C-alpha positions as CSV (number, residue, x, y, z in Angstrom):
1,X,50.9,3.2,22.3
2,X,49.0,0.1,24.8
3,X,45.3,-0.4,24.6
4,X,43.6,-0.4,27.8
5,X,40.3,-0.8,29.7
6,X,38.4,0.4,32.7
7,X,40.2,-0.9,35.3
8,X,38.1,-3.4,38.1
9,X,38.4,-1.4,41.3
10,X,38.1,-3.1,44.8
11,X,36.3,-0.8,47.0
12,X,39.1,0.4,49.0
13,X,41.5,1.3,45.8
14,X,38.0,2.8,44.4
15,X,37.9,4.9,48.0
16,X,41.3,5.6,47.7
17,X,41.1,7.5,43.8
18,X,37.3,8.6,44.7
19,X,40.2,10.9,47.4
20,X,43.1,11.4,45.0
21,X,40.4,12.9,42.3
22,X,38.2,14.6,44.4
23,X,41.5,16.3,46.2
24,X,41.2,14.9,48.6
25,X,44.0,13.6,51.3
26,X,46.6,11.4,49.5
27,X,47.7,8.6,51.9
28,X,50.6,6.3,51.8
29,X,50.5,2.6,52.9
30,X,46.7,1.7,52.2
31,X,47.6,-1.1,49.6
32,X,50.4,-2.1,50.9
33,X,51.9,-5.4,53.2
34,X,53.2,-3.3,55.4
35,X,52.7,-4.7,59.0
36,X,51.3,-0.9,60.0
37,X,48.7,-1.0,57.5
38,X,45.3,-1.3,60.0
39,X,47.4,0.2,63.0
40,X,48.4,3.4,62.7
41,X,46.1,6.5,61.6
42,X,47.1,7.2,57.6
43,X,50.0,9.0,56.8
44,X,50.0,12.6,55.1
45,X,52.6,13.0,52.3
46,X,53.9,15.7,51.4
47,X,53.9,17.6,48.0
48,X,57.4,16.9,47.1
49,X,56.4,13.2,47.5
50,X,54.5,13.7,45.3
51,X,54.5,13.3,41.0
52,X,53.9,16.2,39.6
53,X,52.6,17.4,36.3
54,X,54.4,20.5,34.7
55,X,53.6,20.6,31.5
56,X,49.8,19.8,31.2
57,X,47.5,17.3,29.5
58,X,47.4,17.5,25.4
59,X,45.2,15.5,23.6
60,X,45.7,14.3,19.6
61,X,45.3,12.3,16.4
62,X,41.6,12.3,16.9
63,X,39.3,10.2,14.5
64,X,35.6,8.7,15.1
65,X,35.8,7.6,17.9
66,X,39.6,7.7,19.2
67,X,42.4,9.9,20.7
68,X,45.3,10.0,22.0
69,X,46.0,11.6,25.8
70,X,49.3,12.7,26.5
71,X,50.7,14.2,29.6
72,X,54.5,14.1,31.6
73,X,55.3,13.1,35.1
74,X,58.6,14.6,36.7
75,X,59.6,11.5,37.4
76,X,59.0,7.0,37.0
77,X,55.4,6.5,37.1
78,X,52.1,5.5,35.9
79,X,49.7,6.8,34.0
80,X,45.9,6.9,34.7
81,X,43.2,9.0,33.0
82,X,39.5,9.5,34.2
83,X,37.3,10.6,31.6
84,X,33.4,11.5,31.3
85,X,30.6,13.2,29.2
86,X,29.7,15.1,32.6
87,X,32.4,18.2,33.5
88,X,31.8,17.0,37.1
89,X,32.5,13.5,36.5
90,X,29.4,12.1,38.0
91,X,29.8,8.9,35.9
92,X,32.9,8.2,34.7
93,X,35.3,5.8,32.8
94,X,39.1,5.2,34.4
95,X,41.5,3.6,32.6
96,X,45.1,2.7,34.0
97,X,47.7,3.9,31.2
98,X,51.5,2.8,30.6
99,X,54.1,3.7,33.3
100,X,56.0,7.4,31.8
101,X,60.0,6.4,32.5
102,X,62.9,8.2,32.0
103,X,63.3,6.3,28.5
104,X,60.8,8.7,27.4
105,X,61.5,11.5,29.3
106,X,58.7,10.7,32.1
107,X,56.2,10.5,29.0
108,X,53.3,9.0,28.2
109,X,50.5,8.2,25.7
110,X,47.2,6.2,26.4
111,X,44.8,5.7,23.2
112,X,41.3,6.1,24.6
113,X,39.3,3.7,22.2
114,X,35.2,3.3,22.0
115,X,34.4,7.1,22.4
116,X,30.8,7.9,21.9
117,X,30.5,10.2,18.9
118,X,29.5,14.0,19.0
119,X,30.0,14.4,22.5
120,X,32.1,16.6,24.5
121,X,34.5,14.3,26.6
122,X,36.2,15.9,29.6
123,X,39.3,13.6,31.2
124,X,41.2,14.0,33.8
125,X,45.0,12.9,34.6
126,X,46.7,11.7,37.0
127,X,50.4,9.9,37.6
128,X,50.6,7.6,40.5
129,X,54.2,7.2,42.0
130,X,55.6,3.6,41.3
131,X,58.1,3.0,44.7
132,X,55.0,4.7,47.1
133,X,51.2,4.6,46.6
134,X,50.8,8.4,45.8
135,X,49.2,10.2,43.2
136,X,49.8,13.6,41.5
137,X,47.1,16.6,41.7
138,X,44.9,15.4,38.7
139,X,45.0,18.2,35.6
140,X,41.9,18.8,33.3
141,X,41.0,19.0,29.6
142,X,38.6,18.1,27.0
143,X,38.0,17.6,23.4
144,X,34.5,16.6,21.2
145,X,34.4,13.4,19.5
146,X,33.6,13.3,15.9
147,X,30.0,13.2,14.6
148,X,28.8,9.9,12.4
149,X,26.1,12.5,10.8
150,X,26.8,15.7,9.1
151,X,27.1,18.4,11.9
152,X,29.3,21.1,12.2
153,X,33.0,21.0,12.0
154,X,35.5,23.4,12.9
155,X,39.7,23.4,12.6
156,X,42.6,25.3,12.7
157,X,45.8,25.5,11.5
158,X,49.4,27.4,11.4
159,X,53.2,26.7,11.8
160,X,56.0,28.5,13.0
161,X,56.1,28.7,17.1
162,X,58.8,29.9,18.6
163,X,60.8,30.8,16.2
164,X,63.6,33.9,15.0
165,X,64.5,34.1,18.7
166,X,60.9,35.5,19.3
167,X,60.0,33.4,22.6
168,X,57.4,33.3,25.6
169,X,57.2,37.4,26.7
170,X,55.0,37.4,29.6
171,X,55.2,41.5,29.2
172,X,53.9,41.1,25.7
173,X,51.0,38.4,27.3
174,X,53.2,35.2,26.1
175,X,52.4,33.6,22.7
176,X,49.0,35.2,22.9
177,X,47.7,33.6,19.0
178,X,46.9,30.1,20.9
179,X,44.6,32.3,22.9
180,X,42.9,33.7,20.5
181,X,42.5,29.8,18.6
182,X,41.0,28.6,21.6
183,X,38.4,31.2,22.1
184,X,37.2,29.7,18.2
185,X,36.6,26.6,20.0
186,X,37.6,24.6,17.6
187,X,37.6,20.5,17.1
188,X,40.9,20.3,16.6
189,X,44.2,21.8,15.7
190,X,46.4,21.1,12.3
191,X,50.3,22.0,13.2
192,X,51.6,22.1,9.9
193,X,55.1,21.9,11.2
194,X,58.3,24.2,12.7
195,X,56.5,22.9,16.7
196,X,59.7,24.0,17.7
197,X,63.4,25.4,16.4
198,X,65.9,23.6,17.9
199,X,68.1,25.9,15.8
200,X,67.2,28.8,16.8
201,X,68.1,29.8,20.3
202,X,65.9,32.0,22.3
203,X,68.4,35.2,24.5
204,X,66.9,36.7,27.1
205,X,65.8,40.2,25.9
206,X,66.0,41.3,21.7
207,X,66.4,45.5,21.4
208,X,62.9,46.4,18.9
209,X,63.4,49.2,16.2
210,X,61.9,51.6,18.2
211,X,64.5,51.0,20.9
212,X,62.3,49.2,23.2
213,X,63.1,45.5,24.6
214,X,61.5,42.5,23.6
215,X,62.3,40.0,26.8
216,X,62.0,36.3,26.6
217,X,62.0,33.6,29.0
218,X,64.5,31.3,28.4
219,X,66.0,27.8,29.7
220,X,69.0,26.3,29.2
221,X,68.4,23.9,26.7
222,X,67.0,27.0,24.4
223,X,70.2,29.0,25.2
224,X,71.8,27.0,21.8
225,X,71.4,25.0,19.1
226,X,70.1,21.9,20.1
227,X,72.4,18.7,19.7
228,X,71.5,16.5,22.4
229,X,68.3,14.2,23.2
230,X,68.1,16.9,25.9
231,X,68.6,19.5,24.9
232,X,65.9,18.3,21.9
233,X,63.1,18.0,24.7
234,X,64.1,21.0,25.8
235,X,62.6,23.1,23.1
236,X,59.1,21.0,23.4
237,X,59.2,21.8,27.0
238,X,59.6,25.3,26.8
239,X,56.4,25.7,24.3
240,X,55.0,23.9,27.0
241,X,56.1,26.9,29.6
242,X,53.5,28.9,28.5
243,X,49.6,29.4,29.4
244,X,48.4,30.0,26.3
245,X,50.1,26.7,25.0
246,X,49.0,24.8,27.5
247,X,45.4,25.7,28.3
248,X,45.4,25.3,24.3
249,X,46.2,21.9,24.4
250,X,44.2,20.9,26.8
251,X,40.7,22.0,25.1
252,X,41.9,21.2,21.6
253,X,43.2,18.3,19.9
254,X,46.4,18.4,18.1
255,X,46.9,16.6,14.6
256,X,50.5,17.6,14.2
257,X,53.6,17.0,11.4
258,X,57.2,17.9,11.6
259,X,59.9,20.6,8.8
260,X,62.6,21.2,8.9
261,X,62.6,23.2,12.5
262,X,62.4,20.4,14.2
263,X,65.7,19.2,13.4
264,X,67.8,22.2,11.6
265,X,67.0,24.6,9.0
266,X,66.5,23.0,5.6
267,X,68.1,19.5,6.4
268,X,67.8,16.7,4.6
269,X,68.3,13.2,5.2
270,X,72.4,12.3,4.5
271,X,73.3,16.3,5.6
272,X,76.8,17.6,6.7
273,X,76.8,20.9,8.4
274,X,79.2,23.7,7.4
275,X,77.3,25.5,10.4
276,X,80.0,26.6,13.1
277,X,77.8,26.3,15.7
278,X,77.2,22.5,15.8
279,X,79.4,20.5,16.9
280,X,77.6,17.3,16.0
281,X,77.7,17.7,12.4
282,X,75.5,14.0,11.1
283,X,72.2,15.6,10.2
284,X,71.1,11.8,10.7
285,X,72.6,11.7,14.2
286,X,70.8,15.0,15.0
287,X,67.4,13.6,13.3
288,X,67.5,10.7,15.2
289,X,67.2,12.5,18.6
290,X,65.1,15.0,17.9
291,X,62.8,12.3,15.9
292,X,62.5,10.7,19.7
293,X,61.8,14.0,21.5
294,X,59.1,15.2,18.5
295,X,57.0,11.4,19.1
296,X,57.6,12.1,22.6
297,X,56.2,15.3,23.6
298,X,53.6,15.3,20.4
299,X,50.5,13.8,21.1
300,X,50.9,11.4,18.0
301,X,49.6,7.9,18.1
302,X,52.2,5.5,17.4
303,X,52.2,1.3,18.4
304,X,55.7,0.2,18.5
305,X,58.4,1.4,20.9
306,X,60.9,2.0,18.2
307,X,60.3,5.9,17.1
308,X,62.7,5.1,14.1
309,X,59.3,3.6,12.9
310,X,56.6,5.4,13.7
311,X,55.8,7.1,10.4
312,X,54.8,10.8,11.1
313,X,52.3,10.7,7.7
314,X,49.1,9.8,9.0
315,X,45.8,9.9,8.0
316,X,42.5,11.2,10.3
317,X,38.6,10.4,9.4
318,X,36.4,13.4,11.1
319,X,33.4,11.9,10.0
320,X,31.5,12.1,6.8
321,X,32.5,15.4,6.1
322,X,36.3,15.2,6.6
323,X,39.7,13.5,5.7
324,X,42.3,15.1,6.8
325,X,46.0,13.6,6.0
326,X,49.1,14.4,6.9
327,X,52.3,14.2,5.1
328,X,55.7,14.0,6.3
329,X,58.2,15.9,3.1
330,X,61.8,15.7,5.4
331,X,62.1,12.2,6.1
332,X,62.8,10.4,2.6
333,X,63.4,13.8,0.6
334,X,66.3,13.8,-1.7
335,X,69.1,16.1,-1.0
336,X,67.7,19.9,-1.7
337,X,69.6,20.5,-5.1
338,X,69.1,23.0,-8.0
339,X,66.1,20.8,-8.5
340,X,66.2,20.7,-11.7
341,X,66.4,16.8,-13.0
342,X,64.3,15.9,-16.3
343,X,63.3,12.7,-15.0
344,X,62.1,10.7,-11.1
345,X,64.7,9.1,-9.4
346,X,65.9,9.6,-6.1
347,X,67.5,12.7,-6.0
348,X,63.7,14.3,-6.6
349,X,62.1,12.6,-3.8
350,X,60.0,14.8,-1.9
351,X,57.6,12.2,-0.1
352,X,59.3,8.7,-1.6
353,X,57.5,6.3,-3.4
354,X,55.8,4.8,-0.3
355,X,54.0,7.8,0.8
356,X,52.9,9.1,-2.5
357,X,51.4,5.3,-3.2
358,X,50.1,6.1,0.2
359,X,48.5,9.1,0.1
360,X,47.8,8.0,-3.6
361,X,45.4,4.7,-1.8
362,X,44.2,7.4,1.2
363,X,42.3,9.7,-1.2
364,X,41.5,7.2,-3.5
365,X,39.5,5.2,-0.6
366,X,38.2,8.1,1.2
367,X,34.5,8.4,1.1
368,X,34.9,11.9,3.8
369,X,33.1,15.4,1.3
370,X,36.3,17.3,2.0
371,X,40.0,16.1,1.7
372,X,42.4,18.4,3.7
373,X,45.9,17.2,2.5
374,X,48.3,19.2,4.9
375,X,51.7,19.5,3.6
376,X,54.4,20.8,5.9
377,X,55.8,22.8,2.9
378,X,53.9,25.3,-0.1
379,X,53.4,23.8,-3.4
380,X,54.0,26.8,-5.5
381,X,55.7,29.2,-3.6
382,X,59.5,29.4,-4.5
383,X,61.6,28.8,-1.0
384,X,65.2,28.6,-1.9
385,X,68.3,27.0,0.3
386,X,71.1,29.5,-0.8
387,X,71.9,31.1,-4.1
388,X,71.8,27.9,-6.3
389,X,69.4,24.8,-3.8
390,X,66.0,24.9,-3.4
391,X,64.2,23.7,-0.3
392,X,60.4,22.7,-1.4
393,X,58.7,21.6,-4.1
394,X,59.1,25.0,-7.0
395,X,62.7,25.2,-8.5
396,X,61.5,28.8,-10.3
397,X,61.6,28.1,-14.1
398,X,58.1,29.1,-14.5
399,X,58.1,25.5,-16.8
400,X,57.3,21.7,-17.2
401,X,57.5,20.1,-14.0
402,X,61.3,18.8,-12.8
403,X,62.9,17.6,-9.9
404,X,60.7,17.4,-7.2
405,X,57.8,18.8,-9.3
406,X,57.3,15.7,-10.8
407,X,55.9,13.9,-7.9
408,X,53.6,16.6,-7.5
409,X,52.7,16.5,-11.0
410,X,51.9,12.4,-10.8
411,X,49.8,12.9,-7.6
412,X,47.6,15.6,-9.4
413,X,47.2,14.1,-12.6
414,X,45.9,10.9,-10.3
415,X,43.7,13.0,-8.8
416,X,42.4,13.9,-11.4
417,X,42.1,10.5,-13.5
418,X,40.1,9.3,-10.7
419,X,38.0,12.1,-10.4
420,X,39.0,12.6,-6.9
421,X,36.7,15.6,-5.2
422,X,37.5,18.4,-3.4
423,X,40.9,18.0,-2.7
424,X,42.3,20.9,-0.6
425,X,45.6,22.0,0.8
426,X,46.5,23.8,4.0
427,X,50.7,24.8,4.9
428,X,52.8,26.9,6.6
429,X,56.2,27.3,6.7
430,X,56.8,30.5,5.2
431,X,56.1,33.0,7.6
432,X,52.6,34.4,6.1
433,X,49.3,34.2,5.0
434,X,47.9,33.4,2.0
435,X,45.7,31.9,-0.6
436,X,45.9,30.6,-3.8
437,X,44.0,29.2,-6.7
438,X,45.5,26.5,-9.2
439,X,44.2,26.7,-11.9
440,X,45.4,24.4,-14.9
441,X,44.1,27.0,-18.0
442,X,46.9,29.2,-16.8
443,X,49.6,26.9,-15.9
444,X,52.8,25.0,-17.7
445,X,51.7,21.8,-16.4
446,X,47.9,21.6,-17.2
447,X,46.9,17.8,-16.4
448,X,44.8,18.1,-13.1
449,X,42.0,19.8,-12.0
450,X,42.0,23.5,-10.8
451,X,42.6,23.6,-6.2
452,X,43.0,25.8,-4.0
453,X,45.7,26.0,-1.3
454,X,46.1,27.8,2.0
455,X,49.2,29.2,3.9
456,X,48.8,30.1,7.5
457,X,51.6,31.0,9.8
458,X,53.4,32.6,11.9
459,X,52.3,31.3,15.3
460,X,54.9,32.6,17.2
461,X,57.9,33.7,14.8
462,X,59.6,36.4,13.1
463,X,57.1,37.6,10.2
464,X,58.7,37.0,6.8
465,X,57.9,37.3,2.7
466,X,55.8,37.7,0.8
467,X,57.2,35.1,-1.5
468,X,57.6,34.4,-5.9
469,X,54.7,31.7,-6.6
470,X,56.2,29.2,-9.5
471,X,53.8,29.4,-12.4
472,X,54.9,25.4,-13.4
473,X,51.0,24.4,-12.0
474,X,49.6,27.8,-12.5
475,X,49.4,29.3,-8.9
476,X,47.0,32.6,-8.9
477,X,47.5,34.8,-5.7
478,X,44.1,35.3,-4.2
479,X,44.8,36.9,-1.0
480,X,49.0,37.9,0.8
481,X,48.9,38.6,4.4
482,X,52.1,41.2,3.8
483,X,52.9,44.3,1.2
484,X,55.7,43.3,-1.0
485,X,59.0,45.0,0.8
486,X,57.6,43.9,4.2
487,X,60.8,44.1,6.6
488,X,62.0,40.6,7.5
489,X,61.9,39.0,10.9
490,X,59.2,41.1,12.4
491,X,58.5,40.4,15.9
492,X,54.6,39.1,17.4
493,X,54.4,42.3,19.1
494,X,54.4,43.9,15.3
495,X,50.8,41.7,15.4
496,X,51.4,40.3,11.6
497,X,51.0,36.1,13.2
498,X,48.3,34.4,11.4
499,X,46.5,31.4,11.4
500,X,43.7,29.7,9.4
501,X,40.1,29.0,10.1
502,X,37.8,26.3,8.1
503,X,34.4,25.6,8.8
504,X,32.2,23.4,6.7
505,X,28.6,23.3,7.2
506,X,27.0,20.4,8.3
507,X,23.6,21.2,6.4
508,X,25.5,22.5,3.2
509,X,29.0,21.2,2.7
510,X,30.3,24.7,2.2
511,X,33.7,25.1,3.4
512,X,34.4,28.1,4.7
513,X,38.3,28.9,4.7
514,X,39.1,31.9,6.8
515,X,42.6,33.6,7.2
516,X,43.1,35.3,10.8
517,X,45.5,37.5,12.3
518,X,47.0,37.7,16.2
519,X,43.6,39.5,17.2
520,X,41.6,37.1,15.2
521,X,40.0,39.2,13.2
522,X,38.9,37.9,9.3
523,X,41.5,39.4,6.6
524,X,40.4,36.8,3.8
525,X,37.4,34.6,3.6
526,X,36.0,32.3,1.0
527,X,33.2,29.7,0.3
528,X,34.2,26.4,-1.3
529,X,30.7,25.2,-2.8
530,X,31.7,20.9,-2.7
531,X,31.8,19.6,-6.1
532,X,28.5,17.8,-7.3
């Protein structure tokens, strides 16, 4: 990540850039030292010689005065960003960004700093060819900066995009749920993981139960499980072929974390695959490639060129009412096991000690009214890995904390001991939606403050569930979006796609959480007043 300042433009450069951003003729040799400069009319450059922006623009990691702008060129070029508080760009700032090179698959990101609070910011991205003075057409987007005073905040969340072979179906309208979310005009979006399904190939068509055909757009990289860096990158490119996703990304900043399908199903560090589809069996090698592609294609702000050192768990302040904490429950976990170890050890790690200390410190020092923890896996739902092992926190024994539950018990006890108020958990992963209220009076482990956990998804994937709850922490089922016995892997066309929406009232500070369906209908809603 580079930090940049608005360019000082000489008159000739300003006129050239103004012509570019106004959609005027693109010229070559205007700023070169070529002897033809000043001796011949400007040359009109063909579109083939200009960079293009095939996958749109996106923003992410938004905080009180900072946002990451992301885009991708089709060739080696330099990113340029112009932004304004006016949609006409009558007064603008122009910022020179980093080079987009082959090493990052021609993706680039720019950290815009010192933005004015509580403003709608309009921006456009261009790429300048490194070898010629040609520019891409600009691609526009917008976002709203947080306020420094209390104002209403709206955000949406979910997970699970392009899973189980359900991809972009133009006849269905593509990934329609992204357009439904966009119409709520949220301040930002939390993607709780499974941003891609690297282990789920997408075929050209699927025969549905009624004999009709679901027709997918597909690509070479999405026709097999991802093993090479190119194939992992191709999974992110695939989602960006969808116009709903591109339009959503241009208008709604994203806070992204990962789960398992960014690499392969239920993975953990050090695993050796037995899946016959994979020539590469070493999960650590797959993770290295998958992590690079994830960081290249998500609008994440990281300050190191070494993606191995870039941290996926991170925190964001969105004004005085809200802090958001994004967890990473993959990178530091122990192996999947029966999850019944009586004492903590590397085998019981889910977040790992460093991340646990980080989240405790973040919660303790947070001055925001609400503290939302985004977990890529639910706390109390039983998620199995095979017949004897477990993938998530719960171990299905309904007893005292064991295995990975020891980490959660430690964190929940800390929240109670320090009297940290208004902690709410959001998650996805299980491909249906639910609301759970964790009641210490009904739990096996009781040393914690009661709290809510809300589950939402899938966004464009197969619908599964519902899962069983495990009673160690006393979760009470308040709502679930599916009846028991729902057939597994329902297609998006069944309408059983779900996302969550949160509104925090700027005056009362009440948090309203709703679960919504593909059409945006509210299936469940609850008002949470802040603790006194």
